[in-house]
C-alpha positions in Angstrom: -12.0 12.7 -23.5 -9.3 11.4 -21.1 -6.0 11.3 -22.9 -4.2 9.9 -19.8 -5.7 6.5 -20.4 -3.5 5.8 -23.4 -3.8 2.2 -24.8 -6.2 0.2 -22.6 -5.9 -3.5 -21.9 -9.3 -4.7 -20.8 -8.9 -8.0 -18.8 -12.3 -9.5 -18.6 -13.6 -12.5 -16.6 -16.3 -14.0 -18.9 -17.6 -16.1 -16.1 -18.3 -13.1 -13.8 -21.9 -12.7 -12.5 -22.8 -16.2 -13.6 -21.6 -15.7 -17.2 -22.7 -12.0 -17.7 -19.0 -11.0 -17.9 -18.7 -12.0 -21.6 -21.5 -9.6 -22.7 -20.3 -6.9 -20.3 -16.8 -7.1 -21.9 -18.2 -6.7 -25.4 -20.3 -3.7 -24.2 -17.4 -2.0 -22.3 -15.0 -2.5 -25.3 -17.6 -1.0 -27.7 -18.1 2.0 -25.3 -14.4 2.7 -24.9 -13.6 2.2 -28.6 -16.5 4.6 -29.5 -14.9 7.3 -27.3 -11.2 6.6 -27.9 -10.9 4.8 -31.3 -10.9 1.3 -32.5 -7.3 0.6 -31.8 -7.4 2.1 -28.3 -8.6 -1.1 -26.5 -7.4 -4.6 -26.5 -9.7 -7.2 -24.8 -8.3 -10.4 -23.2 -10.7 -12.8 -21.5 -9.5 -15.0 -18.7 -9.5 -18.7 -19.1 -9.5 -19.7 -15.5 -8.1 -19.0 -12.0 -4.8 -17.0 -11.9 -4.9 -16.2 -15.6 -5.6 -12.5 -15.0 -2.4 -12.3 -13.0 -0.3 -13.6 -15.9 -2.1 -11.3 -18.4 -1.5 -8.2 -16.2 2.1 -9.2 -15.6 2.8 -9.3 -19.3 0.7 -6.3 -20.3 3.4 -4.6 -22.4 2.3 -1.4 -24.3 -0.7 -0.7 -22.2 -0.9 2.5 -20.2 -4.1 1.4 -18.5 -5.2 -2.0 -17.4 -9.0 -2.3 -16.8 -10.2 -5.2 -14.7 -13.8 -6.1 -15.7 -15.1 -8.6 -13.2 -15.3 -8.9 -9.5 -13.1 -8.5 -6.5 -11.3 -11.7 -7.3 -10.3 -10.5 -10.7 -9.1 -7.2 -9.3 -7.0 -9.1 -6.8 -5.4 -11.1 -9.6 -4.8 -8.1 -11.8 -3.2 -6.1 -8.9 -0.9 -9.1 -8.2 0.2 -9.2 -11.8 0.8 -5.5 -12.0 2.8 -5.4 -8.8 5.3 -7.8 -10.2 6.4 -5.1 -12.7 8.8 -2.3 -11.9 7.0 0.8 -10.6 8.1 2.9 -13.7 6.7 0.2 -16.1 3.4 -0.3 -14.2 0.2 0.6 -16.0 -2.6 2.4 -14.1 -5.6 0.4 -13.0 -9.2 0.9 -13.9 -12.2 -1.1 -12.7 -15.5 -2.0 -14.3 -17.5 -4.0 -11.7 -19.2 -7.1 -13.0 -18.9 -9.3 -9.9 -21.0 -10.6 -7.1 -19.8 -8.3 -4.3 -17.9 -5.5 -6.1 -16.6 -4.2 -2.8 -13.5 -2.5 -4.2 -15.5 -0.7 -7.0 -18.2 0.4 -4.5 -15.5 1.8 -2.3 -14.1 3.8 -5.2 -17.6 5.0 -6.2 -17.6 3.1 -9.5 -21.2 2.5 -10.8 -22.4 -1.0 -11.3 -23.8 -0.3 -14.8 -21.2 -0.9 -17.5 -22.1 2.2 -19.5 -21.8 4.4 -16.4 -18.6 2.8 -15.3 -17.0 3.4 -18.8 -18.2 7.0 -18.6 -16.5 7.5 -15.2 -13.3 5.8 -16.5 -13.2 8.1 -19.5 -13.5 11.2 -17.4 -11.4 10.1 -14.4 -7.9 11.4 -13.6 -5.3 9.0 -12.2 -5.1 8.8 -8.4 -2.6 6.9 -6.2 -3.9 4.0 -4.3 -2.5 2.0 -1.3 -1.6 -1.6 -1.9 -1.0 -4.0 0.9 1.2 -7.2 0.9 1.0 -10.2 3.2 3.2 -13.3 2.7 4.0 -12.1 -0.9 0.4 -11.6 -2.0 -0.8 -8.1 -2.7 -4.3 -6.8 -1.9 -6.0 -3.7 -3.0 -8.7 -3.2 -0.4 -9.4 -6.0 2.1 -7.3 -8.5 4.0 -9.7 -11.0 5.5 -9.4 -13.8 8.0 -11.7 -15.6 10.4 -15.5 -15.4 9.8 -15.1 -13.0 6.8 -12.7 -15.4 5.1 -15.0 -18.4 5.8 -17.9 -16.5 4.2 -15.7 -15.6 1.2 -14.7 -19.2 0.7 -18.3 -20.5 1.1 -19.7 -18.0 -1.4 -17.4 -19.4 -4.1 -18.8 -22.9 -3.7 -22.4 -21.7 -3.1 -22.3 -19.6 -6.3 -21.3 -22.7 -8.4 -24.0 -24.8 -6.7 -26.9 -22.3 -6.8 -26.0 -19.7 -9.5 -26.9 -17.0 -7.0 -24.8 -13.8 -6.7 -24.9 -10.4 -5.0 -26.2 -9.6 -1.5 -28.5 -12.6 -1.3 -25.5 -14.9 -1.8 -23.4 -13.2 0.9 -26.3 -13.0 3.3 -27.1 -16.8 3.0 -23.5 -17.7 3.4 -23.0 -15.3 6.3 -25.9 -16.8 8.3 -24.7 -20.3 7.6 -21.2 -19.5 8.7 -22.3 -17.6 11.8 -24.6 -20.3 13.0 
């Protein structure tokens, strides 16, 4: 198994994928603990917007911070980690349980929790570029214009309809375009 993971802090968004994030967090923690030991993983569930940023910022003692949720959670975790000095910054892992999962897809992380945990356990740390605009960090995408309008619309639409994934983004995209 991967000894470079050290102690893992799993930051989970229980509301991800219309509430599937809570069960996914339990499953991921069980998989990681089975491979690394009971004390190797601490799970903290977010309580609302921007909570993941605060959790990541104060993640003392963790060598790896795993974001379990979607692109929004990853954004918050990255912003929390980037407030820390480079020498005291844990590595980032991702278990995709979101609507779009763009960042995880770009990294080749499987959408199934079991497979994502397996990849994490066998992965070796790799450097990643992080951008910063107006004091806010981003890990993959900086959006504005139509793309940003779609992103904002999908948040409201998800709450209203309970939809997620490609269908949600397609409906929002067509509405914003026309």
